[in-house]
C-alpha positions as CSV (number, residue, x, y, z in Angstrom):
1,M,0.0,0.0,0.0
2,I,1.3,3.4,-1.0
3,R,1.6,5.9,1.9
4,T,0.1,9.2,1.0
5,D,1.8,11.0,3.9
6,L,5.3,10.6,2.3
7,P,6.8,12.3,-0.7
8,L,6.1,10.7,-4.1
9,A,8.8,8.7,-5.8
10,R,8.9,6.1,-8.6
11,P,11.3,3.2,-9.0
12,G,14.4,4.3,-10.9
13,M,14.3,7.9,-9.8
14,R,17.5,9.5,-8.5
15,I,16.9,11.3,-5.2
16,G,19.3,13.0,-2.9
17,L,18.5,13.1,0.9
18,L,19.7,16.2,2.8
19,G,19.1,15.8,6.5
20,G,19.5,18.3,9.3
21,S,17.8,20.6,11.8
22,F,17.7,23.5,9.4
23,D,17.5,25.9,12.3
24,P,17.3,28.1,10.2
25,P,17.6,27.0,6.6
26,H,20.0,29.3,4.7
27,S,21.9,29.9,1.5
28,G,24.4,27.1,2.3
29,H,21.6,24.5,2.3
30,A,20.3,25.9,-1.0
31,L,23.8,25.8,-2.6
32,I,24.5,22.2,-1.5
33,T,21.1,21.3,-3.0
34,R,21.7,22.9,-6.3
35,R,25.2,21.5,-6.5
36,A,24.0,18.0,-5.8
37,L,21.2,18.2,-8.4
38,A,23.7,19.2,-11.1
39,A,26.7,17.1,-10.2
40,L,24.8,13.9,-9.4
41,G,22.1,14.2,-12.1
42,L,19.4,13.9,-9.5
43,D,15.7,14.0,-10.2
44,R,14.8,15.4,-6.8
45,V,16.3,16.4,-3.4
46,W,14.4,15.8,-0.2
47,W,15.2,18.1,2.8
48,L,14.6,15.8,5.8
49,F,13.8,18.0,8.8
50,S,15.0,16.5,12.1
51,P,13.0,17.0,15.3
52,G,16.4,17.5,17.0
53,N,20.1,16.6,16.8
54,P,21.2,14.0,19.4
55,L,24.7,15.5,19.5
56,K,23.4,19.0,20.5
57,T,21.9,20.0,23.8
58,R,20.0,22.9,22.3
59,S,16.5,22.2,21.0
60,P,15.7,23.6,17.5
61,A,12.9,26.0,16.7
62,D,9.4,24.5,16.0
63,I,9.6,22.2,13.0
64,A,6.6,23.9,11.3
65,L,8.5,27.2,11.5
66,R,11.7,25.8,10.1
67,M,9.8,24.1,7.2
68,A,7.9,27.3,6.4
69,A,11.2,29.2,6.2
70,A,12.7,26.5,4.0
71,R,9.8,26.7,1.5
72,A,10.2,30.5,1.5
73,L,13.9,30.1,0.7
74,M,14.1,27.2,-1.7
75,H,12.2,27.9,-4.9
76,D,12.8,24.8,-6.9
77,P,10.0,22.3,-7.9
78,R,12.6,19.5,-7.6
79,V,13.0,20.0,-3.9
80,D,10.7,18.5,-1.3
81,V,10.6,19.9,2.2
82,T,9.5,17.1,4.4
83,D,9.1,15.9,8.0
84,I,9.5,12.3,6.9
85,E,11.7,11.5,10.0
86,I,8.7,12.2,12.3
87,R,6.3,10.3,10.0
88,L,8.6,7.3,9.9
89,K,9.1,7.5,13.7
90,A,12.9,7.6,13.3
91,R,15.3,9.4,15.7
92,Y,18.6,8.6,14.2
93,T,19.9,8.8,10.6
94,V,20.5,5.1,10.3
95,E,16.9,4.5,11.2
96,T,15.6,7.1,8.8
97,L,17.6,5.8,5.9
98,T,16.7,2.2,6.6
99,R,12.9,3.0,6.7
100,I,13.1,5.2,3.6
101,K,14.7,2.5,1.6
102,A,12.1,0.0,2.8
103,A,9.3,2.4,1.9
104,F,10.6,3.2,-1.6
105,P,12.0,0.0,-3.2
106,G,13.8,0.7,-6.5
107,V,14.5,4.4,-5.9
108,R,18.1,5.3,-6.2
109,F,18.9,7.3,-3.1
110,V,22.1,9.3,-2.3
111,W,22.8,10.7,1.2
112,L,24.0,14.3,1.0
113,M,26.2,15.9,3.6
114,G,28.4,18.9,4.0
115,A,32.2,18.3,4.4
116,D,32.0,19.6,7.9
117,N,29.6,16.8,8.8
118,M,31.9,14.2,7.1
119,A,34.7,15.3,9.4
120,S,32.7,14.2,12.4
121,F,30.7,11.4,10.7
122,H,32.5,8.8,12.8
123,K,30.7,10.2,15.9
124,W,27.3,9.4,14.5
125,R,25.4,6.3,15.7
126,R,26.2,3.3,13.5
127,W,27.9,5.5,11.0
128,Q,29.5,2.5,9.2
129,D,26.0,1.0,8.7
130,I,24.9,4.3,7.2
131,A,27.8,4.2,4.8
132,R,26.7,0.7,3.8
133,L,23.0,1.7,3.3
134,M,23.4,4.0,0.4
135,P,26.0,6.1,-1.5
136,I,27.1,9.4,0.0
137,A,27.9,12.7,-1.7
138,V,30.1,14.9,0.5
139,I,29.8,18.6,-0.6
140,A,32.6,21.1,0.1
141,R,32.2,23.5,2.9
142,P,34.6,26.4,3.7
143,G,37.6,25.2,5.7
144,A,36.3,21.6,6.0
145,Q,37.5,19.9,2.8
146,I,40.9,18.7,4.2
147,A,39.3,17.6,7.5
148,A,36.7,15.6,5.5
149,A,39.2,14.0,3.2
150,C,41.4,13.0,6.2
151,S,38.5,12.0,8.5
152,P,38.2,8.6,10.2
153,A,35.2,7.8,7.9
154,A,37.2,8.8,4.8
155,R,40.1,6.5,5.8
156,R,37.8,3.6,6.8
157,F,36.0,3.8,3.4
158,A,38.9,5.0,1.2
159,F,38.5,1.9,-1.0
160,A,34.9,3.1,-1.8
161,R,35.7,6.7,-2.9
162,V,34.5,7.7,-6.3
163,A,36.3,10.4,-8.3
164,Q,34.4,13.6,-8.6
165,A,34.5,13.2,-12.4
166,R,32.4,10.0,-11.9
167,A,30.0,11.5,-9.4
168,R,26.9,11.0,-11.6
169,T,27.4,7.2,-11.2
170,L,26.7,7.5,-7.4
171,P,22.9,7.2,-7.6
172,G,22.3,3.5,-7.9
173,A,25.9,2.5,-7.0
174,A,26.3,-0.3,-4.6
175,A,27.2,1.0,-1.1
176,P,29.6,1.8,0.3
177,A,30.4,4.5,-2.3
178,W,31.1,8.1,-1.7
179,A,32.5,11.2,-3.5
180,L,33.8,14.6,-2.3
181,L,32.4,17.3,-4.5
182,T,34.4,20.6,-4.7
183,G,33.1,23.8,-6.2
184,P,31.4,27.0,-5.1
185,M,30.8,27.3,-1.4
186,S,28.8,29.4,1.1
187,A,30.1,30.4,4.5
188,Q,26.6,30.7,5.9
189,S,25.8,28.7,9.0
190,S,22.6,28.4,11.1
191,T,24.6,29.2,14.2
192,M,25.8,32.5,12.7
193,I,22.3,33.5,11.6
194,R,20.8,32.9,15.0
195,R,23.6,34.8,16.7
196,A,23.1,37.7,14.3
197,G,19.4,37.9,15.3
198,N,18.3,37.1,11.7
199,W,16.1,34.2,12.7
200,S,12.7,34.7,14.2
201,E,11.6,31.8,16.5
202,S,7.9,32.9,16.3
203,V,7.2,34.2,12.8
204,P,8.1,32.4,9.6
205,K,9.8,34.8,7.2
206,P,11.9,34.4,4.0
207,L,15.6,34.4,4.8
208,P,18.0,36.3,2.5
209,E,20.2,34.3,0.1
210,A,23.2,36.2,1.3
211,L,24.2,37.4,4.8
212,P,27.5,38.9,6.0
213,S,29.9,35.9,6.2
214,P,31.8,35.3,9.4
215,S,34.8,33.0,9.8
216,P,33.8,29.4,9.0
217,K,32.3,27.6,12.0
218,P,34.1,24.5,13.4
219,P,32.9,21.1,12.2
220,S,29.7,19.8,13.8
221,G,27.8,16.6,13.3
222,R,24.1,15.9,12.8
223,G,24.5,13.1,15.2
224,A,23.2,10.4,13.8
């Protein structure tokens, strides 16, 4: 039976999954999404809004507020803003991806993450299982490319690395498989936007595509 509360996808489609708290969504998320669509030849990208990050003590803003801000920011019919993690009753990334694969047999999924998250990927719950669930595209973030390329996860799965020139083969590739995609980057971060007072925790509002850029933030992980 097809679940009508989940995004629509047909077998054979190439779909990127970008997870996070998006507190708030910003131009960096939009840039990663556009980069993945082009570099990987994706049909769609799903933004998976997490109720919270297990590695962070701070609770994010209400998920309805975050999703409304994302829809105001990301104007692309190929991007689905979804609370699928809540609907699938998943807390950790490994649970989310396992249940998504089970719900959409035949769909060619790719997990998307910023290079800053790759640097701390080894701290996520069952991170090696995540790497074996589906291919991963790691997208450059300011100051994080070297840390990502030298991370424990990159060393553990060095044998599975795909050259950037062959990144379009990732969707549908047998996991583990991953590629580091370099290119244009945004220094925006959710932490910076909150500290600058540009994020309302009560009223959804469109966020600017560009804000004053601070020094790049240190790596942080979604948690798993």
